[in-house]
Structures are given as structure tokens and as C-alpha cells.
Backbone as a printed PyTorch tensor [residue, N CA C, xyz], in Angstrom:
tensor([[[-16.0170, -12.2050,  48.7740],
         [-15.3210, -11.0600,  48.2330],
         [-14.1430, -11.5030,  47.3640]],

        [[-13.3270, -12.4320,  47.8960],
         [-12.2100, -12.9310,  47.1070],
         [-12.6930, -13.6340,  45.8540]],

        [[-13.8210, -14.3400,  45.9730],
         [-14.3590, -15.0390,  44.8100],
         [-14.7060, -14.0420,  43.7040]],

        [[-15.3510, -12.9180,  44.0860],
         [-15.7140, -11.9110,  43.0930],
         [-14.4750, -11.3000,  42.4450]],

        [[-13.4540, -10.9990,  43.2340],
         [-12.2450, -10.4010,  42.7020],
         [-11.5360, -11.3850,  41.7640]],

        [[-11.4230, -12.6390,  42.1620],
         [-10.7780, -13.6450,  41.3130],
         [-11.5580, -13.8420,  40.0210]],

        [[-12.8740, -13.8250,  40.1250],
         [-13.6970, -13.9800,  38.9250],
         [-13.4400, -12.8320,  37.9640]],

        [[-13.4240, -11.6010,  38.5200],
         [-13.1860, -10.4370,  37.6630],
         [-11.7970, -10.4750,  37.0530]],

        [[-10.8000, -10.8270,  37.8790],
         [ -9.4440, -10.8950,  37.3520],
         [ -9.3590, -11.9020,  36.2120]],

        [[-10.0180, -13.0330,  36.4130],
         [ -9.9560, -14.0830,  35.3950],
         [-10.7870, -13.7010,  34.1800]],

        [[-12.0190, -13.3050,  34.3740],
         [-12.9100, -13.0250,  33.2570],
         [-12.8060, -11.5880,  32.7540]],

        [[-12.4980, -10.6740,  33.6250],
         [-12.3780,  -9.2720,  33.2230],
         [-11.2790,  -9.0610,  32.1980]],

        [[-10.1570,  -9.6920,  32.4160],
         [ -9.0470,  -9.5790,  31.4780],
         [ -9.4290, -10.2110,  30.1520]],

        [[-10.0420, -11.3890,  30.2100],
         [-10.4780, -12.0350,  28.9720],
         [-11.5070, -11.1870,  28.2470]],

        [[-12.4310, -10.5960,  29.0110],
         [-13.4520,  -9.7570,  28.4070],
         [-12.8120,  -8.5530,  27.7220]],

        [[-11.8610,  -7.9090,  28.4010],
         [-11.1870,  -6.7420,  27.8270],
         [-10.4270,  -7.1340,  26.5560]],

        [[ -9.7710,  -8.2790,  26.5990],
         [ -9.0350,  -8.7460,  25.4220],
         [ -9.9930,  -9.0450,  24.2750]],

        [[-11.1330,  -9.6440,  24.5900],
         [-12.1230,  -9.9640,  23.5640],
         [-12.6770,  -8.6910,  22.9330]],

        [[-12.9720,  -7.6860,  23.7640],
         [-13.4760,  -6.4100,  23.2500],
         [-12.4220,  -5.7570,  22.3600]],

        [[-11.1590,  -5.7400,  22.8060],
         [-10.0940,  -5.1370,  22.0100],
         [ -9.9470,  -5.8570,  20.6740]],

        [[ -9.9810,  -7.1820,  20.7120],
         [ -9.8720,  -7.9620,  19.4800],
         [-11.0560,  -7.6730,  18.5570]],

        [[-12.2480,  -7.5490,  19.1390],
         [-13.4330,  -7.2310,  18.3420],
         [-13.3230,  -5.8770,  17.6710]],

        [[-12.7820,  -4.8940,  18.3830],
         [-12.6120,  -3.5540,  17.8160],
         [-11.6210,  -3.6020,  16.6560]],

        [[-10.4950,  -4.2860,  16.8620],
         [ -9.4940,  -4.3990,  15.8000],
         [-10.0870,  -5.1020,  14.5850]],

        [[-10.8300,  -6.1770,  14.8080],
         [-11.4580,  -6.9010,  13.6990],
         [-12.4620,  -6.0160,  12.9740]],

        [[-13.2600,  -5.2740,  13.7260],
         [-14.2550,  -4.3930,  13.1110],
         [-13.5800,  -3.3120,  12.2730]],

        [[-12.4790,  -2.7550,  12.7780],
         [-11.7650,  -1.7420,  12.0060],
         [-11.1960,  -2.3420,  10.7310]],

        [[-10.6830,  -3.5620,  10.8150],
         [-10.1570,  -4.2310,   9.6280],
         [-11.2370,  -4.4710,   8.6010]],

        [[-12.4080,  -4.9010,   9.0530],
         [-13.5310,  -5.1280,   8.1400],
         [-13.9640,  -3.8120,   7.5190]],

        [[-14.0240,  -2.7630,   8.3370],
         [-14.4320,  -1.4620,   7.8220],
         [-13.4330,  -0.9630,   6.7820]],

        [[-12.1330,  -1.1610,   7.0520],
         [-11.1040,  -0.7310,   6.1090],
         [-11.2100,  -1.5030,   4.7950]],

        [[-11.4070,  -2.8370,   4.8890],
         [-11.5510,  -3.6400,   3.6800],
         [-12.8130,  -3.2570,   2.9200]],

        [[-13.8990,  -2.9720,   3.6400],
         [-15.1430,  -2.5690,   2.9890],
         [-14.9590,  -1.2320,   2.2800]],

        [[-14.2780,  -0.2890,   2.9290],
         [-14.0310,   1.0080,   2.3000],
         [-13.1820,   0.8420,   1.0510]],

        [[-12.1690,  -0.0070,   1.1130],
         [-11.3240,  -0.2450,  -0.0590],
         [-12.1340,  -0.8770,  -1.1860]],

        [[-12.9980,  -1.8480,  -0.8360],
         [-13.8390,  -2.4950,  -1.8430],
         [-14.7690,  -1.4690,  -2.4910]],

        [[-15.4080,  -0.6360,  -1.6500],
         [-16.3300,   0.3650,  -2.1800],
         [-15.6060,   1.3660,  -3.0690]],

        [[-14.3810,   1.7440,  -2.6850],
         [-13.6460,   2.6950,  -3.5170],
         [-13.2670,   2.0590,  -4.8490]],

        [[-12.9450,   0.7420,  -4.8510],
         [-12.6470,   0.0670,  -6.1150],
         [-13.8860,   0.0060,  -6.9880]],

        [[-15.0460,  -0.2500,  -6.3740],
         [-16.2770,  -0.3020,  -7.1490],
         [-16.5910,   1.0760,  -7.7180]],

        [[-16.3900,   2.1020,  -6.9150],
         [-16.6230,   3.4720,  -7.3710],
         [-15.6620,   3.8230,  -8.4990]],

        [[-14.4180,   3.3720,  -8.3670],
         [-13.4180,   3.6520,  -9.4020],
         [-13.8000,   2.9960, -10.7130]],

        [[-14.3830,   1.8110, -10.6460],
         [-14.7910,   1.1240, -11.8710],
         [-15.8840,   1.9110, -12.5790]],

        [[-16.7630,   2.5350, -11.7860],
         [-17.8630,   3.2930, -12.3600],
         [-17.4290,   4.6830, -12.8060]],

        [[-16.5200,   5.3020, -12.0360],
         [-16.1040,   6.6740, -12.3070],
         [-14.5910,   6.7920, -12.1730]],

        [[-13.8520,   6.3890, -13.1710],
         [-12.3980,   6.5190, -13.0600],
         [-11.9940,   7.9800, -12.9140]],

        [[-11.0970,   8.2590, -11.9740],
         [-10.6660,   9.6260, -11.7390],
         [ -9.6000,  10.0560, -12.7200]],

        [[ -8.7810,   9.1170, -13.1450],
         [ -7.7390,   9.4290, -14.1030],
         [ -7.5940,   8.2040, -14.9920]],

        [[ -7.5520,   8.4150, -16.2580],
         [ -7.4490,   7.2770, -17.1520],
         [ -6.3200,   7.4910, -18.1390]],

        [[ -5.7390,   6.4220, -18.5840],
         [ -4.6800,   6.4900, -19.5710],
         [ -5.1440,   5.8370, -20.8600]],

        [[ -6.4320,   5.7320, -21.0480],
         [ -6.9600,   5.0950, -22.2350],
         [ -6.8630,   3.5780, -22.1530]],

        [[ -6.7090,   3.0420, -20.9750],
         [ -6.5990,   1.5990, -20.7960],
         [ -7.4030,   1.1950, -19.5800]],

        [[ -7.2470,  -0.0490, -19.1850],
         [ -7.9730,  -0.5370, -18.0090],
         [ -7.3090,  -0.1170, -16.7140]],

        [[ -6.1560,   0.5360, -16.7820],
         [ -5.4460,   0.9870, -15.5900],
         [ -5.7870,   2.4410, -15.3080]],

        [[ -6.2860,   2.7040, -14.1250],
         [ -6.5830,   4.0700, -13.7220],
         [ -6.4850,   4.1680, -12.2110]],

        [[ -6.1940,   5.3770, -11.7480],
         [ -6.0680,   5.6310, -10.3150],
         [ -7.3600,   6.2360,  -9.7900]],

        [[ -7.8410,   5.7050,  -8.7090],
         [ -9.0120,   6.2570,  -8.0420],
         [ -8.5200,   7.2140,  -6.9640]],

        [[ -8.4250,   8.4990,  -7.2880],
         [ -7.8860,   9.4600,  -6.3350],
         [ -8.8030,   9.6700,  -5.1310]],

        [[-10.0430,   9.2440,  -5.2260],
         [-10.9610,   9.3730,  -4.0930],
         [-10.7830,   8.2570,  -3.0660]],

        [[ -9.9140,   7.2970,  -3.3540],
         [ -9.7060,   6.1750,  -2.4370],
         [ -8.9430,   6.5880,  -1.1820]],

        [[ -8.2450,   7.7170,  -1.2460],
         [ -7.4780,   8.1960,  -0.0980],
         [ -8.0810,   9.4910,   0.4290]],

        [[ -8.1130,   9.6150,   1.7340],
         [ -8.5490,  10.8600,   2.3650],
         [ -7.5100,  11.9450,   2.0480]],

        [[ -7.8720,  13.2110,   2.1390],
         [ -6.9260,  14.2860,   1.8000],
         [ -5.5810,  14.1890,   2.5340]],

        [[ -5.5950,  13.8760,   3.8190],
         [ -4.3370,  13.7570,   4.5700],
         [ -3.5200,  12.5640,   4.0740]],

        [[ -4.1900,  11.4650,   3.7940],
         [ -3.5040,  10.2840,   3.2510],
         [ -2.9060,  10.6120,   1.8860]],

        [[ -3.6670,  11.3100,   1.0650],
         [ -3.2170,  11.6720,  -0.2790],
         [ -1.9670,  12.5490,  -0.1900]],

        [[ -1.9630,  13.5260,   0.7270],
         [ -0.8090,  14.4180,   0.8770],
         [  0.4290,  13.6300,   1.3120]],

        [[  0.2660,  12.7410,   2.2810],
         [  1.3940,  11.9130,   2.7460],
         [  1.8790,  11.0020,   1.6160]],

        [[  0.9490,  10.4190,   0.8780],
         [  1.2960,   9.5210,  -0.2150],
         [  2.0450,  10.2690,  -1.3200]],

        [[  1.6350,  11.4810,  -1.5780],
         [  2.3020,  12.3050,  -2.5930],
         [  3.7490,  12.5690,  -2.1880]],

        [[  3.9690,  12.9110,  -0.9250],
         [  5.3340,  13.1440,  -0.4380],
         [  6.1850,  11.8880,  -0.5590]],

        [[  5.6150,  10.7430,  -0.1700],
         [  6.3470,   9.4790,  -0.2880],
         [  6.6560,   9.1600,  -1.7500]],

        [[  5.6950,   9.3820,  -2.6330],
         [  5.8950,   9.1200,  -4.0530],
         [  7.0410,   9.9690,  -4.5970]],

        [[  7.0450,  11.2500,  -4.2450],
         [  8.1200,  12.1430,  -4.6890],
         [  9.4700,  11.6760,  -4.1620]],

        [[  9.5090,  11.2340,  -2.9060],
         [ 10.7580,  10.7280,  -2.3300],
         [ 11.2240,   9.4800,  -3.0740]],

        [[ 10.3110,   8.5670,  -3.3490],
         [ 10.6780,   7.3300,  -4.0420],
         [ 11.1950,   7.6230,  -5.4520]],

        [[ 10.5130,   8.5050,  -6.1550],
         [ 10.9290,   8.8320,  -7.5190],
         [ 12.3130,   9.4850,  -7.5230]],

        [[ 12.5620,  10.3850,  -6.5880],
         [ 13.8440,  11.0980,  -6.5720],
         [ 14.9770,  10.2680,  -5.9700]],

        [[ 14.6690,   9.1990,  -5.2520],
         [ 15.6930,   8.4240,  -4.5480],
         [ 16.0780,   7.1210,  -5.2340]],

        [[ 15.5080,   6.8420,  -6.3890],
         [ 15.8150,   5.5740,  -7.0650],
         [ 17.2900,   5.5130,  -7.4270]],

        [[ 17.9170,   4.3980,  -7.0490],
         [ 19.3120,   4.1700,  -7.4440],
         [ 19.3660,   3.5530,  -8.8310]],

        [[ 18.4170,   2.6760,  -9.0800],
         [ 18.4090,   1.9000, -10.3190],
         [ 16.9710,   1.5700, -10.6770]],

        [[ 16.6980,   1.5010, -11.9700],
         [ 15.3930,   1.0600, -12.4700],
         [ 15.6730,  -0.1360, -13.3710]],

        [[ 15.0460,  -1.2600, -13.0480],
         [ 15.2670,  -2.4830, -13.8120],
         [ 13.9420,  -2.9150, -14.4340]],

        [[ 13.9200,  -3.0190, -15.7580],
         [ 12.7230,  -3.5280, -16.4230],
         [ 12.7040,  -5.0420, -16.2660]],

        [[ 11.5750,  -5.5840, -15.8650],
         [ 11.4160,  -7.0260, -15.7210],
         [ 10.4200,  -7.5020, -16.7740]],

        [[ 10.2160,  -8.7900, -16.8100],
         [  9.2940,  -9.3580, -17.7930],
         [  7.8740,  -8.8060, -17.6300]],

        [[  7.4510,  -8.6060, -16.3720],
         [  6.0680,  -8.2070, -16.1140],
         [  5.9190,  -6.8140, -15.5200]],

        [[  6.9920,  -6.0350, -15.4680],
         [  6.8830,  -4.7070, -14.8840],
         [  8.2410,  -4.0580, -14.6960]],

        [[  8.4050,  -3.3840, -13.5490],
         [  9.6480,  -2.6900, -13.2410],
         [ 10.0140,  -2.9000, -11.7830]],

        [[ 11.3260,  -2.8690, -11.5390],
         [ 11.8430,  -2.9150, -10.1740],
         [ 12.5970,  -1.6190,  -9.9230]],

        [[ 12.2930,  -0.9930,  -8.7990],
         [ 12.9800,   0.2280,  -8.3850],
         [ 13.8570,  -0.1390,  -7.1960]],

        [[ 15.1340,   0.2330,  -7.2820],
         [ 16.0870,  -0.1200,  -6.2410],
         [ 16.4750,   1.1240,  -5.4620]],

        [[ 16.5680,   0.9500,  -4.1290],
         [ 16.8400,   2.0620,  -3.2250],
         [ 17.9320,   1.7000,  -2.2280]],

        [[ 18.6200,   2.7240,  -1.7590],
         [ 19.5590,   2.5750,  -0.6600],
         [ 18.7160,   2.5610,   0.6220]],

        [[ 18.8310,   1.5190,   1.4670],
         [ 17.9870,   1.4490,   2.6610],
         [ 18.2660,   2.5430,   3.6930]],

        [[ 19.3850,   3.2580,   3.5570],
         [ 19.6280,   4.3850,   4.4620],
         [ 18.8590,   5.6250,   4.0070]],

        [[ 18.3410,   5.5790,   2.7740],
         [ 17.5710,   6.7070,   2.2280],
         [ 16.0750,   6.3860,   2.2240]],

        [[ 15.7150,   5.1800,   1.8010],
         [ 14.3190,   4.7390,   1.7540],
         [ 14.2150,   3.4470,   2.5680]],

        [[ 13.3970,   3.4820,   3.5950],
         [ 13.2620,   2.3130,   4.4720],
         [ 12.1790,   1.3570,   3.9700]],

        [[ 12.2510,   0.1490,   4.4630],
         [ 11.2050,  -0.8330,   4.1550],
         [  9.8670,  -0.3280,   4.6880]],

        [[  9.8730,   0.3150,   5.8320],
         [  8.6310,   0.8480,   6.4170],
         [  8.0130,   1.9050,   5.4950]],

        [[  8.8410,   2.7490,   4.9040],
         [  8.3190,   3.7560,   3.9680],
         [  7.7440,   3.0880,   2.7240]],

        [[  8.4380,   2.0690,   2.2160],
         [  7.9090,   1.3430,   1.0590],
         [  6.5820,   0.6750,   1.4060]],

        [[  6.5110,   0.0600,   2.5890],
         [  5.2670,  -0.6010,   3.0000],
         [  4.1310,   0.4070,   3.1300]],

        [[  4.4140,   1.5760,   3.6780],
         [  3.3970,   2.6260,   3.8020],
         [  2.9320,   3.0830,   2.4180]],

        [[  3.8860,   3.2470,   1.5040],
         [  3.5410,   3.6560,   0.1530],
         [  2.6870,   2.5850,  -0.5310]],

        [[  3.0860,   1.3220,  -0.3990],
         [  2.3470,   0.2140,  -1.0150],
         [  0.9340,   0.1460,  -0.4580]],

        [[  0.7880,   0.3070,   0.8610],
         [ -0.5360,   0.2430,   1.4790],
         [ -1.4680,   1.2980,   0.8760]],

        [[ -0.9820,   2.5260,   0.7440],
         [ -1.8100,   3.6010,   0.1800],
         [ -2.0330,   3.3940,  -1.3160]],

        [[ -0.9830,   3.0350,  -2.0310],
         [ -1.0850,   2.8570,  -3.4780],
         [ -2.0590,   1.7360,  -3.8320]],

        [[ -2.0890,   0.7020,  -2.9990],
         [ -2.9960,  -0.4220,  -3.2740],
         [ -4.4660,  -0.0210,  -3.1420]],

        [[ -4.7290,   1.0320,  -2.3860],
         [ -6.1050,   1.5280,  -2.2660],
         [ -6.5550,   2.2300,  -3.5470]],

        [[ -5.6760,   3.0510,  -4.1070],
         [ -6.0800,   3.8250,  -5.2890],
         [ -5.7560,   3.1110,  -6.6050]],

        [[ -4.8220,   2.1750,  -6.5700],
         [ -4.4210,   1.4480,  -7.7830],
         [ -4.3640,  -0.0530,  -7.4890]],

        [[ -5.5100,  -0.6700,  -7.2720],
         [ -5.5330,  -2.0800,  -6.8600],
         [ -5.0970,  -3.0590,  -7.9450]],

        [[ -4.8590,  -2.5820,  -9.1470],
         [ -4.4570,  -3.4500, -10.2540],
         [ -2.9760,  -3.8030, -10.2010]],

        [[ -2.1870,  -3.1300,  -9.3490],
         [ -0.7650,  -3.4450,  -9.2170],
         [ -0.5690,  -4.6900,  -8.3640]],

        [[  0.4820,  -5.4330,  -8.6810],
         [  1.0200,  -6.4510,  -7.7840],
         [  2.2970,  -5.8460,  -7.2280]],

        [[  2.4310,  -5.8630,  -5.9060],
         [  3.5580,  -5.2170,  -5.2350],
         [  4.4880,  -6.2700,  -4.6440]],

        [[  5.7860,  -6.0120,  -4.7520],
         [  6.7890,  -6.9150,  -4.1950],
         [  7.8750,  -6.0490,  -3.5580]],

        [[  8.1260,  -6.2450,  -2.2640],
         [  9.1860,  -5.5300,  -1.5670],
         [ 10.2390,  -6.5610,  -1.1830]],

        [[ 11.4940,  -6.2620,  -1.5250],
         [ 12.5890,  -7.1830,  -1.2260],
         [ 13.7240,  -6.4380,  -0.5320]],

        [[ 14.3670,  -7.1340,   0.3850],
         [ 15.5880,  -6.6600,   1.0130],
         [ 16.6870,  -7.5920,   0.5190]],

        [[ 17.6590,  -7.0500,  -0.2000],
         [ 18.6680,  -7.8750,  -0.8640],
         [ 20.0780,  -7.4640,  -0.4570]],

        [[ 21.0300,  -8.2600,  -0.9020],
         [ 22.4630,  -8.0080,  -0.6750],
         [ 22.7580,  -7.7560,   0.8000]],

        [[ 22.2620,  -8.6750,   1.6230],
         [ 22.4980,  -8.6170,   3.0760],
         [ 22.0530,  -7.2860,   3.6720]],

        [[ 20.9400,  -6.7690,   3.1840],
         [ 20.3710,  -5.5350,   3.7170],
         [ 20.9030,  -4.2670,   3.0870]],

        [[ 21.7220,  -4.3830,   2.0590],
         [ 22.3150,  -3.2010,   1.4320],
         [ 21.4660,  -2.6440,   0.2930]],

        [[ 20.3700,  -3.3100,  -0.0330],
         [ 19.5300,  -2.8700,  -1.1450],
         [ 18.0660,  -3.1710,  -0.8370]],

        [[ 17.2150,  -2.1740,  -1.0170],
         [ 15.7670,  -2.3330,  -0.8590],
         [ 15.1490,  -2.1730,  -2.2380]],

        [[ 14.2790,  -3.1140,  -2.6020],
         [ 13.6900,  -3.1030,  -3.9340],
         [ 12.1690,  -3.0990,  -3.8600]],

        [[ 11.5600,  -2.3470,  -4.7570],
         [ 10.1110,  -2.3430,  -4.9410],
         [  9.8540,  -2.7430,  -6.3790]],

        [[  9.1600,  -3.8560,  -6.5510],
         [  8.8150,  -4.3210,  -7.9000],
         [  7.3180,  -4.1360,  -8.0910]],

        [[  6.9490,  -3.5170,  -9.2020],
         [  5.5510,  -3.3340,  -9.5740],
         [  5.2850,  -4.1800, -10.8010]],

        [[  4.2880,  -5.0210, -10.7260],
         [  3.8980,  -5.8580, -11.8520],
         [  2.3820,  -5.8270, -11.9730]],

        [[  1.8800,  -6.4620, -13.0140],
         [  0.4420,  -6.5140, -13.2130],
         [  0.1070,  -7.1540, -14.5390]],

        [[ -1.1150,  -6.9270, -14.9620],
         [ -1.6060,  -7.4930, -16.2200],
         [ -0.8880,  -6.8810, -17.4230]],

        [[ -1.1140,  -7.4960, -18.5640],
         [ -0.5500,  -7.0070, -19.8270],
         [ -0.8740,  -5.5250, -19.9920]],

        [[  0.1310,  -4.7450, -20.3460],
         [ -0.0470,  -3.3080, -20.5310],
         [  0.3850,  -2.4760, -19.3360]],

        [[  0.7260,  -3.1180, -18.2250],
         [  1.0700,  -2.3790, -17.0050],
         [  2.3620,  -1.5810, -17.1720]],

        [[  3.2860,  -2.0820, -17.9860],
         [  4.5700,  -1.3950, -18.1440],
         [  4.3840,   0.0190, -18.6850]],

        [[  3.5190,   0.1800, -19.6700],
         [  3.2710,   1.5090, -20.2380],
         [  2.7070,   2.4330, -19.1610]],

        [[  1.7990,   1.9290, -18.3490],
         [  1.2240,   2.7300, -17.2780],
         [  2.3110,   3.1390, -16.2820]],

        [[  3.1620,   2.2040, -15.8990],
         [  4.2360,   2.4890, -14.9420],
         [  5.1850,   3.5420, -15.5240]],

        [[  5.5730,   3.3780, -16.7850],
         [  6.4740,   4.3520, -17.4220],
         [  5.8870,   5.7520, -17.3620]],

        [[  4.5980,   5.8700, -17.6100],
         [  3.9360,   7.1670, -17.6030],
         [  3.7980,   7.7260, -16.1930]],

        [[  3.2940,   6.9380, -15.3000],
         [  2.9870,   7.4190, -13.9480],
         [  4.2080,   7.6320, -13.0550]],

        [[  5.2700,   6.8910, -13.2790],
         [  6.4380,   6.9610, -12.4130],
         [  7.6350,   7.6400, -13.0750]],

        [[  7.3250,   8.4260, -14.1230],
         [  8.3090,   9.3110, -14.7570],
         [  9.5750,   8.5620, -15.1630]],

        [[  9.4010,   7.4390, -15.8520],
         [ 10.5480,   6.6640, -16.3010],
         [ 11.0820,   7.2570, -17.5980]],

        [[ 12.3870,   7.2210, -17.7490],
         [ 12.9590,   7.7480, -18.9960],
         [ 12.4910,   6.9130, -20.1970]],

        [[ 12.3470,   7.5630, -21.3210],
         [ 11.9290,   6.8730, -22.5510],
         [ 12.9750,   5.8360, -22.9290]],

        [[ 12.5030,   4.7690, -23.5400],
         [ 13.4200,   3.7070, -23.9740],
         [ 14.3010,   4.1750, -25.0980]]])
């Protein structure tokens, strides 16, 4: 009896951990596959185009994700302290008491699904007093960013 209980305690926990790890891995693979399929679909049927190779695949996000992403986008646009043009894109600076790193990460995660052509950079600067989101990409990305993120004309 003790042998059976010890065996279960030893192997049962490992088995449960293995199953949990397998589920997490499967969900990750499924998420990556869905993102890949949405990018392939976007290449075939762009949902919004700006006359360039940059377009947003609005079907990449489920309706609830899209609604949450829209709210975050509006918050980010209205909360920018500073907009800095860089060589390869733009940096948006935020007060971390208004926009958190977690909110930026959530926004980046969703945005990367519908706009995989962006390169995203999140920085915490000035001893935590400034949160920055830098968007970069291939040649021509600046015009797309200016249009999509309501940047003032030069």
C-alpha cells in the first residue's frame, strides 16, 4: 500500500506537471499557427491598405480582442507625452503612472497579430520615470505610422 502511494506521489506529480506543460505547449503552438494563418490570409486579402506593402489584417483579432485593442490604442494615442521621430520609425513616450509597461505589452501582443510588419521596442527609461514604445520597420513604415497613429503633419 505504501509502495503504491509513494509511486503515485512521485510519478503522479510528474505526470500532472507533464500534462500541464503539454497543454501550455499545445496552446502556444495553436496560437502561433493561428497568427501564421492570419498573416497568410492577410497577404491574400488585405483588410486595409495604404497603397503600400503595409496593411492591417483586422481579421487577426477576435471581436473581443479587437474591442480591447481599440480601447488601448485610443488610450495610447491620447496619453502620449512626446513623439520622437527616429531614423527608422517613431518613439512614443508615456508617463508610467498613466500607461503601464503591461498595457504596452498587451497592445504590442495584439498589434503584432494584425500588423506583423512592425518591429516593437518597449523601454523603461530615466529610472522608471518614462515608458517608451518605439515602432520601426522596413522602408516606408514612417508614412504608415504617421497615418495610422494620427501624427501631426511635419
